[in-house]
C-alpha positions in Angstrom: 29.3 61.4 32.5 30.8 58.0 33.5 29.1 55.9 36.1 30.7 53.4 38.5 29.8 49.9 37.2 32.1 47.9 39.5 30.7 44.5 40.1 29.8 44.2 43.8 29.8 40.4 43.8 28.4 37.3 42.1 25.0 35.9 43.1 23.4 32.7 42.2 19.6 32.5 42.2 18.1 28.9 42.3 14.3 29.0 41.7 11.9 27.1 39.4 9.6 30.1 39.0 10.6 32.4 36.0 8.8 35.4 37.4 10.8 35.2 40.7 14.0 35.0 38.7 13.0 38.0 36.6 12.2 40.2 39.6 15.5 39.3 41.4 17.5 39.9 38.2 16.0 43.3 37.8 16.6 44.3 41.4 20.1 43.0 41.8 21.7 43.8 38.4 20.6 47.4 38.9 22.8 47.4 42.0 25.8 46.1 40.0 25.7 42.4 41.1 26.5 39.7 38.6 23.5 37.4 38.8 23.6 33.7 37.6 20.4 31.6 37.6 19.4 28.0 37.8 15.9 26.5 37.4 16.4 23.4 39.5 18.5 22.1 42.3 21.1 19.9 40.6 21.8 22.5 38.0 22.3 25.1 40.9 24.7 22.8 42.7 26.9 22.4 39.6 27.0 26.1 38.9 27.9 26.8 42.6 30.7 24.3 42.4 32.1 25.8 39.2 31.6 29.5 39.9 31.8 29.7 43.7 29.4 32.7 44.0 29.6 35.1 46.9 26.0 34.3 47.9 23.1 32.0 46.9 19.4 32.9 46.9 17.7 29.5 47.1 14.0 28.6 46.8 12.7 25.9 49.0 9.7 24.5 47.1 11.2 23.0 43.9 10.4 19.8 42.1 12.8 16.8 42.2 15.2 18.3 44.8 13.9 20.9 47.3 15.9 23.7 48.7 16.7 22.0 52.0 18.5 19.1 50.1 20.3 21.6 47.9 21.5 23.4 51.0 22.7 20.2 52.7 24.7 19.2 49.7 26.3 22.6 49.3 27.2 22.7 53.0 28.7 19.2 52.9 31.3 20.1 50.3 34.5 21.9 51.3 34.5 24.1 48.2 31.0 25.5 48.7 30.2 25.2 52.5 31.3 28.7 53.3 29.0 30.4 50.7 26.1 32.1 52.5 22.7 30.8 51.5 19.5 32.9 51.9 16.3 30.8 51.6 13.4 32.3 49.6 10.0 30.8 50.5 6.3 31.4 50.9 6.5 29.1 54.0 6.4 31.4 57.0 6.0 28.8 59.8 8.6 28.4 62.5 9.4 24.8 61.8 10.4 25.5 58.2 12.7 28.3 59.3 14.3 26.1 62.0 14.8 23.3 59.4 16.5 25.8 57.1 18.9 27.1 59.7 19.7 23.5 60.7 20.7 22.8 57.0 23.1 25.8 57.2 21.1 28.7 55.8 22.3 32.2 56.8 19.0 34.0 56.4 15.4 33.9 55.2 13.4 36.1 52.7 9.6 35.5 52.6 7.7 35.7 49.3 6.3 37.9 47.9 9.6 39.9 47.8 9.9 43.3 49.3 12.6 45.0 47.2 14.3 46.9 50.1 14.4 43.8 52.3 16.0 41.7 49.5 18.6 44.4 48.9 19.3 44.9 52.7 19.7 41.2 53.4 21.8 40.5 50.3 24.2 43.4 50.9 24.6 42.5 54.6 25.5 38.9 53.9 27.7 39.8 51.0 29.6 42.2 53.2 29.9 39.6 56.0 31.1 37.0 53.6 33.8 39.3 52.2 34.9 40.2 55.7 35.2 36.5 56.5 37.3 35.9 53.4 39.6 38.7 54.3 39.9 37.4 57.9 40.7 33.9 56.6 43.4 35.3 54.3 44.9 37.3 57.1 44.8 34.3 59.4 46.7 32.2 56.8 49.3 35.0 56.4 49.6 35.2 60.2 50.0 31.5 60.5 52.7 31.5 57.9 54.6 34.3 59.6 54.3 32.5 63.0 55.9 29.4 61.4 58.7 31.5 60.0 59.2 33.2 63.3 59.3 29.8 65.1 61.8 28.5 62.6 63.9 31.6 63.0 63.8 31.5 66.8 64.7 27.8 66.8 67.6 28.4 64.4 69.0 31.3 66.5 68.6 29.5 69.8 70.3 26.4 68.4 73.2 28.4 66.9 73.8 30.2 70.2 74.3 27.0 72.1 77.7 26.0 70.8 79.5 29.3 71.4 77.8 29.7 74.7 78.9 26.3 75.8 82.4 27.2 74.7 82.3 30.3 76.9 81.1 28.3 79.9 83.6 25.5 79.5 86.5 28.0 79.1 85.5 29.9 82.2 85.3 26.7 84.2 88.8 25.7 82.9 90.1 29.1 84.1 88.6 28.6 87.5 90.1 25.2 87.9 93.6 25.9 86.5 94.4 29.5 87.5 96.3 30.0 90.8 93.6 31.5 92.9 95.0 30.1 96.2 96.0 33.6 97.3 94.4 36.4 99.3 95.4 39.1 96.8 92.3 41.3 96.4 92.7 41.5 92.7 92.9 37.8 92.3 89.9 37.3 94.5 87.9 39.8 92.4 89.0 38.0 89.2 87.7 34.7 90.6 84.4 36.2 91.7 83.9 37.7 88.2 84.7 34.4 86.5 82.1 32.7 88.7 79.6 35.4 87.8 80.4 34.8 84.1 79.9 31.0 84.6 76.6 31.5 86.4 75.3 34.0 83.8 76.3 31.6 81.0 74.3 28.7 82.6 71.3 31.0 83.0 71.5 31.9 79.3 71.9 28.3 78.4 68.7 27.5 80.4 66.8 30.2 78.5 68.0 28.8 75.1 67.0 25.3 76.1 63.6 26.6 77.2 63.1 28.4 73.9 64.0 25.3 72.0 61.6 23.2 74.0 58.8 25.8 73.6 59.4 25.9 69.9 59.4 22.1 69.7 56.1 21.9 71.6 54.5 24.6 69.5 55.4 22.8 66.3 54.3 19.4 67.5 50.8 18.7 66.2 49.9 15.7 68.3 51.9 13.7 70.8 51.4 10.0 71.1 49.8 9.3 74.4 51.0 6.3 76.4 50.3 5.1 80.0 52.7 6.9 82.3 54.8 5.4 85.1 54.6 8.5 87.4 56.8 6.9 90.1 59.6 6.6 87.6 59.0 10.1 86.2 59.0 11.7 89.7 62.1 9.8 90.7 64.0 11.1 87.7 62.9 14.7 88.5 63.9 14.5 92.1 67.3 13.1 91.1 67.8 16.0 88.7 66.8 18.5 91.5 69.2 17.0 94.1 71.6 19.9 94.1 68.7 22.4 94.3 67.1 20.4 97.1 70.4 20.5 99.0 70.9 24.2 98.4 67.4 25.2 99.6 67.1 22.4 102.2 63.8 21.5 100.6 61.5 18.6 101.3 59.3 16.8 98.8 56.4 14.6 100.1 55.0 11.9 97.8 51.7 10.0 97.8 51.7 6.3 98.4 50.4 5.6 94.9 49.7 7.4 91.6 46.6 6.9 89.4 47.6 6.0 85.9 47.3 8.7 83.3 48.1 8.9 79.6 50.7 11.3 78.2 54.2 11.7 76.8 56.7 11.0 79.5 59.5 13.5 78.6 56.9 16.4 78.4 55.3 15.4 81.7 58.7 15.3 83.3 59.3 18.9 82.1 56.0 19.9 83.8 57.1 18.5 87.1 60.6 20.0 86.7 59.1 23.5 86.3 56.5 23.2 89.1 59.0 21.8 91.6 61.8 24.2 90.6 59.5 27.1 91.2 58.3 25.6 94.4 61.8 25.3 95.8 62.6 28.9 94.8 59.5 30.6 96.0 57.9 28.5 98.7 58.7 28.8 102.5 62.1 28.6 104.1 62.8 25.8 104.1 60.4 24.8 101.2 58.0 21.9 101.8 56.3 20.6 98.6 53.5 18.0 98.8 52.6 16.2 95.6 49.4 14.4 94.9 46.7 13.4 92.3 43.0 12.6 92.1 40.7 11.4 89.4 38.0 13.9 88.3 34.4 13.3 87.2 35.4 14.1 83.6 37.8 11.1 83.5 40.8 13.4 83.7 43.5 13.1 86.4 44.5 16.2 88.3 48.2 16.2 89.4 49.2 18.9 91.9 52.0 20.5 93.9 51.0 22.2 97.2 53.7 24.5 98.6 54.1 26.3 101.9 54.8 29.7 100.4 53.2 33.1 101.0 50.6 32.6 98.3 49.8 34.5 95.2 47.2 37.4 94.8 44.3 36.7 92.4 45.3 39.5 90.0 48.8 38.0 89.7 47.5 34.4 89.2 46.1 35.5 85.8 49.6 36.4 84.6 51.4 33.3 85.7 51.2 31.3 82.5 51.9 34.2 80.2 55.3 33.9 78.3 58.2 36.0 79.7 56.1 37.0 82.8 57.6 36.6 86.2 56.2 37.4 89.6 58.3 38.6 92.5 60.6 40.4 90.1 62.9 41.5 92.9 64.2 38.0 93.5 63.2 36.0 90.5 65.7 33.6 89.2 63.8 32.4 86.1 63.1 33.9 82.8 59.4 33.7 82.6 59.1 30.8 80.1 58.6 27.8 82.4 54.9 28.0 83.2 54.2 29.0 79.6 55.9 25.8 78.5 53.9 23.9 81.1 50.6 25.3 79.7 51.5 24.4 76.1 52.6 20.9 77.0 49.4 20.2 79.0 47.1 21.5 76.3 49.0 19.4 73.6 48.3 16.4 75.8 44.6 17.2 76.1 44.8 18.7 79.6 44.8 22.0 81.4 46.9 23.9 83.9 46.0 26.2 86.8 46.8 27.5 90.2 44.7 27.9 93.4 46.2 30.2 96.0 45.4 32.8 98.6 47.9 35.1 100.3 49.3 33.6 103.4 48.1 30.0 102.6 50.5 28.8 100.0 49.8 27.8 96.4 48.6 24.7 94.7 49.7 24.3 91.1 48.0 21.6 89.0 47.8 20.1 85.6 45.4 17.5 84.2 45.9 14.5 81.9 43.5 11.9 80.4 43.0 8.9 82.6 44.1 5.6 81.1 
């Protein structure tokens, strides 16, 4: 009858006592582990670097190089630092155990060996190590797929811009050149439909621009932080929002001065654009937005927008910065990407975002940046 002799894993035993090695070889090879041995620390390190075992059983009390130093060297190297190490020692005092864990050990086995304890600890840490390796492999695969998805989304969004701009431009030409100066009902309906097409096209273009911005922020590893001229940034934002301010009859109140923070100006401008646009849409009628900033104890500067809206319930606040999530669905004009972009930008710049709100008392949206 055939027996299953599948190797469960490779173990390295580093111990200067031959009897200890003999006992462990007998126990572990019987359980179908491949067991390698070393009689001193430097030899053990070389074998570990070459073989990359699944687990190391390491004696503490050895001549020339003790187990603590062996462990430190193994944990200091990228190739071997993830290998779990179980210390074997006759030392049972708390300080020795603490020192071992500080060096990076995963567990302890006290001499003389108890066979069942050795087997249980080895199999547990082998299983954990294999699970960690599987998880790392899955994370790498997921990261690669995310990169491919980002690249695909960026390509699609970019390729949609040209034909969509063509549709918008052609519709605007039709609105300007066609003889709509008549009260014929069919002509009036045609004009209304062309205006709807133009408006829908602009909304689609905004979505595409937001997707491209989100993809760009996601791919950017690190933005170069520079001192920000917040007066200049806010002035540009308000200029861009002039038509919207007129439409909603909104008011924006500014502080007399801004503390100087570090960031990346185009991204910070995008944060303010999103916050102020949402404020004009969803605050009171007419909307009044008060802007301000203060320096925190952690040397971060908190920038904020206080509106005069109805406020946001606590359970809804948790969903605000989730991509493609909109509150007040019955009259939302956005597409649910704005606050998600704000969060990603702030985090890339080393800050955070958030909201403080209670129903009936308006909302305060904030983001933080490092102080200069």
